[in-house]
mmCIF file of the N, C-alpha and C atoms, coordinates in Angstrom:
data_MODEL
# 
_entry.id   MODEL 
# 
loop_
_atom_site.group_PDB 
_atom_site.id 
_atom_site.type_symbol 
_atom_site.label_atom_id 
_atom_site.label_alt_id 
_atom_site.label_comp_id 
_atom_site.label_asym_id 
_atom_site.label_entity_id 
_atom_site.label_seq_id 
_atom_site.pdbx_PDB_ins_code 
_atom_site.Cartn_x 
_atom_site.Cartn_y 
_atom_site.Cartn_z 
_atom_site.occupancy 
_atom_site.B_iso_or_equiv 
_atom_site.pdbx_formal_charge 
_atom_site.auth_seq_id 
_atom_site.auth_comp_id 
_atom_site.auth_asym_id 
_atom_site.auth_atom_id 
_atom_site.pdbx_PDB_model_num 
ATOM 1   N N  . MET A 1 1  ? 77.485 103.160 70.218  1.00 0.00 ? 1  MET A N  1 
ATOM 2   C CA . MET A 1 1  ? 77.463 104.621 70.220  1.00 0.00 ? 1  MET A CA 1 
ATOM 3   C C  . MET A 1 1  ? 77.693 105.110 71.656  1.00 0.00 ? 1  MET A C  1 
ATOM 4   N N  . PRO A 1 2  ? 78.603 106.051 71.873  1.00 0.00 ? 2  PRO A N  1 
ATOM 5   C CA . PRO A 1 2  ? 78.816 106.584 73.222  1.00 0.00 ? 2  PRO A CA 1 
ATOM 6   C C  . PRO A 1 2  ? 77.545 107.251 73.755  1.00 0.00 ? 2  PRO A C  1 
ATOM 7   N N  . ILE A 1 3  ? 77.457 107.338 75.070  1.00 0.00 ? 3  ILE A N  1 
ATOM 8   C CA . ILE A 1 3  ? 76.266 107.934 75.690  1.00 0.00 ? 3  ILE A CA 1 
ATOM 9   C C  . ILE A 1 3  ? 76.008 109.328 75.154  1.00 0.00 ? 3  ILE A C  1 
ATOM 10  N N  . ALA A 1 4  ? 77.022 110.172 75.097  1.00 0.00 ? 4  ALA A N  1 
ATOM 11  C CA . ALA A 1 4  ? 76.827 111.546 74.605  1.00 0.00 ? 4  ALA A CA 1 
ATOM 12  C C  . ALA A 1 4  ? 76.297 111.532 73.180  1.00 0.00 ? 4  ALA A C  1 
ATOM 13  N N  . GLY A 1 5  ? 76.805 110.616 72.355  1.00 0.00 ? 5  GLY A N  1 
ATOM 14  C CA . GLY A 1 5  ? 76.324 110.499 70.988  1.00 0.00 ? 5  GLY A CA 1 
ATOM 15  C C  . GLY A 1 5  ? 74.881 110.050 70.939  1.00 0.00 ? 5  GLY A C  1 
ATOM 16  N N  . TRP A 1 6  ? 74.496 109.139 71.849  1.00 0.00 ? 6  TRP A N  1 
ATOM 17  C CA . TRP A 1 6  ? 73.111 108.666 71.927  1.00 0.00 ? 6  TRP A CA 1 
ATOM 18  C C  . TRP A 1 6  ? 72.191 109.829 72.250  1.00 0.00 ? 6  TRP A C  1 
ATOM 19  N N  . HIS A 1 7  ? 72.569 110.644 73.234  1.00 0.00 ? 7  HIS A N  1 
ATOM 20  C CA . HIS A 1 7  ? 71.730 111.793 73.610  1.00 0.00 ? 7  HIS A CA 1 
ATOM 21  C C  . HIS A 1 7  ? 71.626 112.784 72.461  1.00 0.00 ? 7  HIS A C  1 
ATOM 22  N N  . LYS A 1 8  ? 72.726 113.021 71.790  1.00 0.00 ? 8  LYS A N  1 
ATOM 23  C CA . LYS A 1 8  ? 72.720 113.949 70.665  1.00 0.00 ? 8  LYS A CA 1 
ATOM 24  C C  . LYS A 1 8  ? 71.810 113.431 69.548  1.00 0.00 ? 8  LYS A C  1 
ATOM 25  N N  . ALA A 1 9  ? 71.895 112.141 69.276  1.00 0.00 ? 9  ALA A N  1 
ATOM 26  C CA . ALA A 1 9  ? 71.048 111.549 68.239  1.00 0.00 ? 9  ALA A CA 1 
ATOM 27  C C  . ALA A 1 9  ? 69.576 111.628 68.633  1.00 0.00 ? 9  ALA A C  1 
ATOM 28  N N  . ARG A 1 10 ? 69.269 111.382 69.897  1.00 0.00 ? 10 ARG A N  1 
ATOM 29  C CA . ARG A 1 10 ? 67.868 111.466 70.357  1.00 0.00 ? 10 ARG A CA 1 
ATOM 30  C C  . ARG A 1 10 ? 67.355 112.885 70.242  1.00 0.00 ? 10 ARG A C  1 
ATOM 31  N N  . LEU A 1 11 ? 68.154 113.869 70.651  1.00 0.00 ? 11 LEU A N  1 
ATOM 32  C CA . LEU A 1 11 ? 67.741 115.267 70.529  1.00 0.00 ? 11 LEU A CA 1 
ATOM 33  C C  . LEU A 1 11 ? 67.495 115.633 69.062  1.00 0.00 ? 11 LEU A C  1 
ATOM 34  N N  . LYS A 1 12 ? 68.339 115.116 68.190  1.00 0.00 ? 12 LYS A N  1 
ATOM 35  C CA . LYS A 1 12 ? 68.168 115.402 66.768  1.00 0.00 ? 12 LYS A CA 1 
ATOM 36  C C  . LYS A 1 12 ? 66.854 114.822 66.255  1.00 0.00 ? 12 LYS A C  1 
ATOM 37  N N  . ARG A 1 13 ? 66.523 113.584 66.654  1.00 0.00 ? 13 ARG A N  1 
ATOM 38  C CA . ARG A 1 13 ? 65.253 112.972 66.237  1.00 0.00 ? 13 ARG A CA 1 
ATOM 39  C C  . ARG A 1 13 ? 64.062 113.768 66.758  1.00 0.00 ? 13 ARG A C  1 
ATOM 40  N N  . ILE A 1 14 ? 64.137 114.214 68.007  1.00 0.00 ? 14 ILE A N  1 
ATOM 41  C CA . ILE A 1 14 ? 63.049 115.008 68.581  1.00 0.00 ? 14 ILE A CA 1 
ATOM 42  C C  . ILE A 1 14 ? 62.897 116.312 67.810  1.00 0.00 ? 14 ILE A C  1 
ATOM 43  N N  . ALA A 1 15 ? 64.005 116.982 67.545  1.00 0.00 ? 15 ALA A N  1 
ATOM 44  C CA . ALA A 1 15 ? 63.971 118.253 66.824  1.00 0.00 ? 15 ALA A CA 1 
ATOM 45  C C  . ALA A 1 15 ? 63.385 118.070 65.427  1.00 0.00 ? 15 ALA A C  1 
ATOM 46  N N  . GLU A 1 16 ? 63.753 116.989 64.753  1.00 0.00 ? 16 GLU A N  1 
ATOM 47  C CA . GLU A 1 16 ? 63.209 116.727 63.420  1.00 0.00 ? 16 GLU A CA 1 
ATOM 48  C C  . GLU A 1 16 ? 61.708 116.482 63.501  1.00 0.00 ? 16 GLU A C  1 
ATOM 49  N N  . HIS A 1 17 ? 61.275 115.807 64.553  1.00 0.00 ? 17 HIS A N  1 
ATOM 50  C CA . HIS A 1 17 ? 59.854 115.500 64.738  1.00 0.00 ? 17 HIS A CA 1 
ATOM 51  C C  . HIS A 1 17 ? 59.021 116.768 64.883  1.00 0.00 ? 17 HIS A C  1 
ATOM 52  N N  . VAL A 1 18 ? 59.525 117.738 65.617  1.00 0.00 ? 18 VAL A N  1 
ATOM 53  C CA . VAL A 1 18 ? 58.752 118.967 65.856  1.00 0.00 ? 18 VAL A CA 1 
ATOM 54  C C  . VAL A 1 18 ? 59.060 120.049 64.835  1.00 0.00 ? 18 VAL A C  1 
ATOM 55  N N  . GLY A 1 19 ? 60.002 119.779 63.945  1.00 0.00 ? 19 GLY A N  1 
ATOM 56  C CA . GLY A 1 19 ? 60.288 120.724 62.874  1.00 0.00 ? 19 GLY A CA 1 
ATOM 57  C C  . GLY A 1 19 ? 61.102 121.939 63.294  1.00 0.00 ? 19 GLY A C  1 
ATOM 58  N N  . SER A 1 20 ? 61.880 121.821 64.330  1.00 0.00 ? 20 SER A N  1 
ATOM 59  C CA . SER A 1 20 ? 62.757 122.923 64.731  1.00 0.00 ? 20 SER A CA 1 
ATOM 60  C C  . SER A 1 20 ? 64.185 122.420 64.782  1.00 0.00 ? 20 SER A C  1 
ATOM 61  N N  . SER A 1 21 ? 65.103 123.311 64.992  1.00 0.00 ? 21 SER A N  1 
ATOM 62  C CA . SER A 1 21 ? 66.509 122.909 65.004  1.00 0.00 ? 21 SER A CA 1 
ATOM 63  C C  . SER A 1 21 ? 66.881 122.212 66.307  1.00 0.00 ? 21 SER A C  1 
ATOM 64  N N  . GLY A 1 22 ? 67.850 121.322 66.195  1.00 0.00 ? 22 GLY A N  1 
ATOM 65  C CA . GLY A 1 22 ? 68.367 120.655 67.382  1.00 0.00 ? 22 GLY A CA 1 
ATOM 66  C C  . GLY A 1 22 ? 68.984 121.642 68.355  1.00 0.00 ? 22 GLY A C  1 
ATOM 67  N N  . THR A 1 23 ? 69.555 122.715 67.817  1.00 0.00 ? 23 THR A N  1 
ATOM 68  C CA . THR A 1 23 ? 70.163 123.739 68.671  1.00 0.00 ? 23 THR A CA 1 
ATOM 69  C C  . THR A 1 23 ? 69.100 124.396 69.543  1.00 0.00 ? 23 THR A C  1 
ATOM 70  N N  . ALA A 1 24 ? 67.961 124.735 68.965  1.00 0.00 ? 24 ALA A N  1 
ATOM 71  C CA . ALA A 1 24 ? 66.889 125.376 69.736  1.00 0.00 ? 24 ALA A CA 1 
ATOM 72  C C  . ALA A 1 24 ? 66.367 124.445 70.824  1.00 0.00 ? 24 ALA A C  1 
ATOM 73  N N  . LEU A 1 25 ? 66.223 123.174 70.501  1.00 0.00 ? 25 LEU A N  1 
ATOM 74  C CA . LEU A 1 25 ? 65.756 122.211 71.491  1.00 0.00 ? 25 LEU A CA 1 
ATOM 75  C C  . LEU A 1 25 ? 66.781 122.059 72.614  1.00 0.00 ? 25 LEU A C  1 
ATOM 76  N N  . GLY A 1 26 ? 68.051 121.984 72.244  1.00 0.00 ? 26 GLY A N  1 
ATOM 77  C CA . GLY A 1 26 ? 69.102 121.897 73.253  1.00 0.00 ? 26 GLY A CA 1 
ATOM 78  C C  . GLY A 1 26 ? 69.119 123.110 74.162  1.00 0.00 ? 26 GLY A C  1 
ATOM 79  N N  . GLU A 1 27 ? 68.898 124.287 73.587  1.00 0.00 ? 27 GLU A N  1 
ATOM 80  C CA . GLU A 1 27 ? 68.844 125.521 74.387  1.00 0.00 ? 27 GLU A CA 1 
ATOM 81  C C  . GLU A 1 27 ? 67.676 125.487 75.358  1.00 0.00 ? 27 GLU A C  1 
ATOM 82  N N  . LEU A 1 28 ? 66.541 124.981 74.906  1.00 0.00 ? 28 LEU A N  1 
ATOM 83  C CA . LEU A 1 28 ? 65.364 124.882 75.771  1.00 0.00 ? 28 LEU A CA 1 
ATOM 84  C C  . LEU A 1 28 ? 65.653 123.983 76.974  1.00 0.00 ? 28 LEU A C  1 
ATOM 85  N N  . ILE A 1 29 ? 66.223 122.816 76.702  1.00 0.00 ? 29 ILE A N  1 
ATOM 86  C CA . ILE A 1 29 ? 66.544 121.889 77.786  1.00 0.00 ? 29 ILE A CA 1 
ATOM 87  C C  . ILE A 1 29 ? 67.613 122.478 78.702  1.00 0.00 ? 29 ILE A C  1 
ATOM 88  N N  . PHE A 1 30 ? 68.662 123.078 78.123  1.00 0.00 ? 30 PHE A N  1 
ATOM 89  C CA . PHE A 1 30 ? 69.720 123.675 78.935  1.00 0.00 ? 30 PHE A CA 1 
ATOM 90  C C  . PHE A 1 30 ? 69.171 124.788 79.824  1.00 0.00 ? 30 PHE A C  1 
ATOM 91  N N  . ASN A 1 31 ? 68.367 125.666 79.254  1.00 0.00 ? 31 ASN A N  1 
ATOM 92  C CA . ASN A 1 31 ? 67.829 126.779 80.036  1.00 0.00 ? 31 ASN A CA 1 
ATOM 93  C C  . ASN A 1 31 ? 66.980 126.284 81.200  1.00 0.00 ? 31 ASN A C  1 
ATOM 94  N N  . ASN A 1 32 ? 66.179 125.256 80.964  1.00 0.00 ? 32 ASN A N  1 
ATOM 95  C CA . ASN A 1 32 ? 65.363 124.696 82.029  1.00 0.00 ? 32 ASN A CA 1 
ATOM 96  C C  . ASN A 1 32 ? 66.235 124.103 83.134  1.00 0.00 ? 32 ASN A C  1 
ATOM 97  N N  . MET A 1 33 ? 67.246 123.317 82.737  1.00 0.00 ? 33 MET A N  1 
ATOM 98  C CA . MET A 1 33 ? 68.127 122.708 83.728  1.00 0.00 ? 33 MET A CA 1 
ATOM 99  C C  . MET A 1 33 ? 68.939 123.766 84.475  1.00 0.00 ? 33 MET A C  1 
ATOM 100 N N  . ASN A 1 34 ? 69.368 124.798 83.773  1.00 0.00 ? 34 ASN A N  1 
ATOM 101 C CA . ASN A 1 34 ? 70.136 125.872 84.398  1.00 0.00 ? 34 ASN A CA 1 
ATOM 102 C C  . ASN A 1 34 ? 69.299 126.585 85.467  1.00 0.00 ? 34 ASN A C  1 
ATOM 103 N N  . MET A 1 35 ? 68.038 126.866 85.155  1.00 0.00 ? 35 MET A N  1 
ATOM 104 C CA . MET A 1 35 ? 67.166 127.529 86.138  1.00 0.00 ? 35 MET A CA 1 
ATOM 105 C C  . MET A 1 35 ? 66.937 126.630 87.348  1.00 0.00 ? 35 MET A C  1 
ATOM 106 N N  . MET A 1 36 ? 66.760 125.325 87.112  1.00 0.00 ? 36 MET A N  1 
ATOM 107 C CA . MET A 1 36 ? 66.579 124.405 88.240  1.00 0.00 ? 36 MET A CA 1 
ATOM 108 C C  . MET A 1 36 ? 67.836 124.377 89.099  1.00 0.00 ? 36 MET A C  1 
ATOM 109 N N  . PHE A 1 37 ? 69.020 124.413 88.483  1.00 0.00 ? 37 PHE A N  1 
ATOM 110 C CA . PHE A 1 37 ? 70.263 124.414 89.246  1.00 0.00 ? 37 PHE A CA 1 
ATOM 111 C C  . PHE A 1 37 ? 70.402 125.689 90.064  1.00 0.00 ? 37 PHE A C  1 
ATOM 112 N N  . ILE A 1 38 ? 70.058 126.828 89.478  1.00 0.00 ? 38 ILE A N  1 
ATOM 113 C CA . ILE A 1 38 ? 70.137 128.102 90.201  1.00 0.00 ? 38 ILE A CA 1 
ATOM 114 C C  . ILE A 1 38 ? 69.248 128.053 91.443  1.00 0.00 ? 38 ILE A C  1 
ATOM 115 N N  . GLU A 1 39 ? 68.031 127.546 91.283  1.00 0.00 ? 39 GLU A N  1 
ATOM 116 C CA . GLU A 1 39 ? 67.125 127.428 92.437  1.00 0.00 ? 39 GLU A CA 1 
ATOM 117 C C  . GLU A 1 39 ? 67.661 126.415 93.449  1.00 0.00 ? 39 GLU A C  1 
ATOM 118 N N  . PHE A 1 40 ? 68.287 125.359 92.958  1.00 0.00 ? 40 PHE A N  1 
ATOM 119 C CA . PHE A 1 40 ? 68.843 124.320 93.816  1.00 0.00 ? 40 PHE A CA 1 
ATOM 120 C C  . PHE A 1 40 ? 69.926 124.881 94.739  1.00 0.00 ? 40 PHE A C  1 
ATOM 121 N N  . VAL A 1 41 ? 70.842 125.671 94.196  1.00 0.00 ? 41 VAL A N  1 
ATOM 122 C CA . VAL A 1 41 ? 71.952 126.168 95.015  1.00 0.00 ? 41 VAL A CA 1 
ATOM 123 C C  . VAL A 1 41 ? 71.518 127.233 96.016  1.00 0.00 ? 41 VAL A C  1 
ATOM 124 N N  . LYS A 1 42 ? 70.346 127.791 95.839  1.00 0.00 ? 42 LYS A N  1 
ATOM 125 C CA . LYS A 1 42 ? 69.832 128.773 96.803  1.00 0.00 ? 42 LYS A CA 1 
ATOM 126 C C  . LYS A 1 42 ? 69.369 128.121 98.100  1.00 0.00 ? 42 LYS A C  1 
ATOM 127 N N  . ARG A 1 43 ? 69.083 126.812 98.047  1.00 0.00 ? 43 ARG A N  1 
ATOM 128 C CA . ARG A 1 43 ? 68.565 126.115 99.230  1.00 0.00 ? 43 ARG A CA 1 
ATOM 129 C C  . ARG A 1 43 ? 69.687 125.365 99.936  1.00 0.00 ? 43 ARG A C  1 
ATOM 130 N N  . ASP A 1 44 ? 69.896 125.669 101.203 1.00 0.00 ? 44 ASP A N  1 
ATOM 131 C CA . ASP A 1 44 ? 70.943 124.998 101.977 1.00 0.00 ? 44 ASP A CA 1 
ATOM 132 C C  . ASP A 1 44 ? 70.673 123.512 102.153 1.00 0.00 ? 44 ASP A C  1 
ATOM 133 N N  . GLU A 1 45 ? 69.417 123.138 102.274 1.00 0.00 ? 45 GLU A N  1 
ATOM 134 C CA . GLU A 1 45 ? 69.073 121.747 102.549 1.00 0.00 ? 45 GLU A CA 1 
ATOM 135 C C  . GLU A 1 45 ? 68.954 120.904 101.277 1.00 0.00 ? 45 GLU A C  1 
ATOM 136 N N  . ALA A 1 46 ? 69.173 121.485 100.129 1.00 0.00 ? 46 ALA A N  1 
ATOM 137 C CA . ALA A 1 46 ? 69.034 120.778 98.861  1.00 0.00 ? 46 ALA A CA 1 
ATOM 138 C C  . ALA A 1 46 ? 70.091 119.686 98.709  1.00 0.00 ? 46 ALA A C  1 
ATOM 139 N N  . ARG A 1 47 ? 69.685 118.591 98.071  1.00 0.00 ? 47 ARG A N  1 
ATOM 140 C CA . ARG A 1 47 ? 70.571 117.459 97.838  1.00 0.00 ? 47 ARG A CA 1 
ATOM 141 C C  . ARG A 1 47 ? 70.579 117.127 96.346  1.00 0.00 ? 47 ARG A C  1 
ATOM 142 N N  . ILE A 1 48 ? 71.722 116.646 95.872  1.00 0.00 ? 48 ILE A N  1 
ATOM 143 C CA . ILE A 1 48 ? 71.900 116.309 94.458  1.00 0.00 ? 48 ILE A CA 1 
ATOM 144 C C  . ILE A 1 48 ? 70.837 115.315 93.967  1.00 0.00 ? 48 ILE A C  1 
ATOM 145 N N  . PRO A 1 49 ? 70.506 114.262 94.713  1.00 0.00 ? 49 PRO A N  1 
ATOM 146 C CA . PRO A 1 49 ? 69.477 113.340 94.206  1.00 0.00 ? 49 PRO A CA 1 
ATOM 147 C C  . PRO A 1 49 ? 68.133 114.042 93.927  1.00 0.00 ? 49 PRO A C  1 
ATOM 148 N N  . GLU A 1 50 ? 67.807 115.048 94.726  1.00 0.00 ? 50 GLU A N  1 
ATOM 149 C CA . GLU A 1 50 ? 66.572 115.808 94.487  1.00 0.00 ? 50 GLU A CA 1 
ATOM 150 C C  . GLU A 1 50 ? 66.651 116.556 93.159  1.00 0.00 ? 50 GLU A C  1 
ATOM 151 N N  . LEU A 1 51 ? 67.791 117.176 92.900  1.00 0.00 ? 51 LEU A N  1 
ATOM 152 C CA . LEU A 1 51 ? 67.979 117.911 91.651  1.00 0.00 ? 51 LEU A CA 1 
ATOM 153 C C  . LEU A 1 51 ? 67.901 116.961 90.461  1.00 0.00 ? 51 LEU A C  1 
ATOM 154 N N  . ARG A 1 52 ? 68.574 115.844 90.551  1.00 0.00 ? 52 ARG A N  1 
ATOM 155 C CA . ARG A 1 52 ? 68.552 114.878 89.446  1.00 0.00 ? 52 ARG A CA 1 
ATOM 156 C C  . ARG A 1 52 ? 67.147 114.358 89.190  1.00 0.00 ? 52 ARG A C  1 
ATOM 157 N N  . ALA A 1 53 ? 66.399 114.094 90.245  1.00 0.00 ? 53 ALA A N  1 
ATOM 158 C CA . ALA A 1 53 ? 65.015 113.619 90.085  1.00 0.00 ? 53 ALA A CA 1 
ATOM 159 C C  . ALA A 1 53 ? 64.150 114.688 89.423  1.00 0.00 ? 53 ALA A C  1 
ATOM 160 N N  . ALA A 1 54 ? 64.336 115.944 89.811  1.00 0.00 ? 54 ALA A N  1 
ATOM 161 C CA . ALA A 1 54 ? 63.562 117.039 89.210  1.00 0.00 ? 54 ALA A CA 1 
ATOM 162 C C  . ALA A 1 54 ? 63.906 117.206 87.730  1.00 0.00 ? 54 ALA A C  1 
ATOM 163 N N  . ILE A 1 55 ? 65.183 117.085 87.396  1.00 0.00 ? 55 ILE A N  1 
ATOM 164 C CA . ILE A 1 55 ? 65.599 117.200 85.993  1.00 0.00 ? 55 ILE A CA 1 
ATOM 165 C C  . ILE A 1 55 ? 64.967 116.075 85.175  1.00 0.00 ? 55 ILE A C  1 
ATOM 166 N N  . ARG A 1 56 ? 65.033 114.850 85.681  1.00 0.00 ? 56 ARG A N  1 
ATOM 167 C CA . ARG A 1 56 ? 64.428 113.727 84.961  1.00 0.00 ? 56 ARG A CA 1 
ATOM 168 C C  . ARG A 1 56 ? 62.925 113.927 84.794  1.00 0.00 ? 56 ARG A C  1 
ATOM 169 N N  . ARG A 1 57 ? 62.260 114.337 85.857  1.00 0.00 ? 57 ARG A N  1 
ATOM 170 C CA . ARG A 1 57 ? 60.803 114.532 85.829  1.00 0.00 ? 57 ARG A CA 1 
ATOM 171 C C  . ARG A 1 57 ? 60.413 115.575 84.790  1.00 0.00 ? 57 ARG A C  1 
ATOM 172 N N  . GLN A 1 58 ? 61.094 116.715 84.793  1.00 0.00 ? 58 GLN A N  1 
ATOM 173 C CA . GLN A 1 58 ? 60.721 117.785 83.868  1.00 0.00 ? 58 GLN A CA 1 
ATOM 174 C C  . GLN A 1 58 ? 61.094 117.450 82.429  1.00 0.00 ? 58 GLN A C  1 
ATOM 175 N N  . ASN A 1 59 ? 62.246 116.837 82.216  1.00 0.00 ? 59 ASN A N  1 
ATOM 176 C CA . ASN A 1 59 ? 62.626 116.472 80.849  1.00 0.00 ? 59 ASN A CA 1 
ATOM 177 C C  . ASN A 1 59 ? 61.713 115.385 80.298  1.00 0.00 ? 59 ASN A C  1 
ATOM 178 N N  . ARG A 1 60 ? 61.265 114.470 81.146  1.00 0.00 ? 60 ARG A N  1 
ATOM 179 C CA . ARG A 1 60 ? 60.329 113.423 80.722  1.00 0.00 ? 60 ARG A CA 1 
ATOM 180 C C  . ARG A 1 60 ? 59.030 114.052 80.229  1.00 0.00 ? 60 ARG A C  1 
ATOM 181 N N  . ILE A 1 61 ? 58.545 115.053 80.934  1.00 0.00 ? 61 ILE A N  1 
ATOM 182 C CA . ILE A 1 61 ? 57.324 115.755 80.528  1.00 0.00 ? 61 ILE A CA 1 
ATOM 183 C C  . ILE A 1 61 ? 57.528 116.476 79.218  1.00 0.00 ? 61 ILE A C  1 
ATOM 184 N N  . LEU A 1 62 ? 58.670 117.116 79.063  1.00 0.00 ? 62 LEU A N  1 
ATOM 185 C CA . LEU A 1 62 ? 58.975 117.855 77.830  1.00 0.00 ? 62 LEU A CA 1 
ATOM 186 C C  . LEU A 1 62 ? 58.984 116.901 76.628  1.00 0.00 ? 62 LEU A C  1 
ATOM 187 N N  . VAL A 1 63 ? 59.661 115.784 76.764  1.00 0.00 ? 63 VAL A N  1 
ATOM 188 C CA . VAL A 1 63 ? 59.733 114.820 75.665  1.00 0.00 ? 63 VAL A CA 1 
ATOM 189 C C  . VAL A 1 63 ? 58.345 114.249 75.376  1.00 0.00 ? 63 VAL A C  1 
ATOM 190 N N  . ALA A 1 64 ? 57.569 113.966 76.424  1.00 0.00 ? 64 ALA A N  1 
ATOM 191 C CA . ALA A 1 64 ? 56.209 113.433 76.220  1.00 0.00 ? 64 ALA A CA 1 
ATOM 192 C C  . ALA A 1 64 ? 55.335 114.474 75.499  1.00 0.00 ? 64 ALA A C  1 
ATOM 193 N N  . ALA A 1 65 ? 55.494 115.737 75.837  1.00 0.00 ? 65 ALA A N  1 
ATOM 194 C CA . ALA A 1 65 ? 54.696 116.795 75.198  1.00 0.00 ? 65 ALA A CA 1 
ATOM 195 C C  . ALA A 1 65 ? 55.029 116.912 73.710  1.00 0.00 ? 65 ALA A C  1 
ATOM 196 N N  . ILE A 1 66 ? 56.283 116.645 73.378  1.00 0.00 ? 66 ILE A N  1 
ATOM 197 C CA . ILE A 1 66 ? 56.701 116.694 71.983  1.00 0.00 ? 66 ILE A CA 1 
ATOM 198 C C  . ILE A 1 66 ? 56.107 115.494 71.233  1.00 0.00 ? 66 ILE A C  1 
ATOM 199 N N  . GLY A 1 67 ? 55.908 114.407 71.963  1.00 0.00 ? 67 GLY A N  1 
ATOM 200 C CA . GLY A 1 67 ? 55.296 113.237 71.355  1.00 0.00 ? 67 GLY A CA 1 
ATOM 201 C C  . GLY A 1 67 ? 56.271 112.260 70.753  1.00 0.00 ? 67 GLY A C  1 
ATOM 202 N N  . VAL A 1 68 ? 57.498 112.257 71.245  1.00 0.00 ? 68 VAL A N  1 
ATOM 203 C CA . VAL A 1 68 ? 58.510 111.335 70.725  1.00 0.00 ? 68 VAL A CA 1 
ATOM 204 C C  . VAL A 1 68 ? 58.818 110.301 71.778  1.00 0.00 ? 68 VAL A C  1 
# 
């Protein structure tokens, strides 16, 4: 399965677990990442590895909170 397909399948399993649509879950994750990116570009000293680490950290918490 391609990586994008793997992520889509995982999001679908999470959405089924919490009883909401995959679209709503995707929007939640996108909105969070979008806000982090907006804050990232405001800082001159910001580096891509910092942004990627923050995205991983926050998404890990979100998935753990869902319990999947």
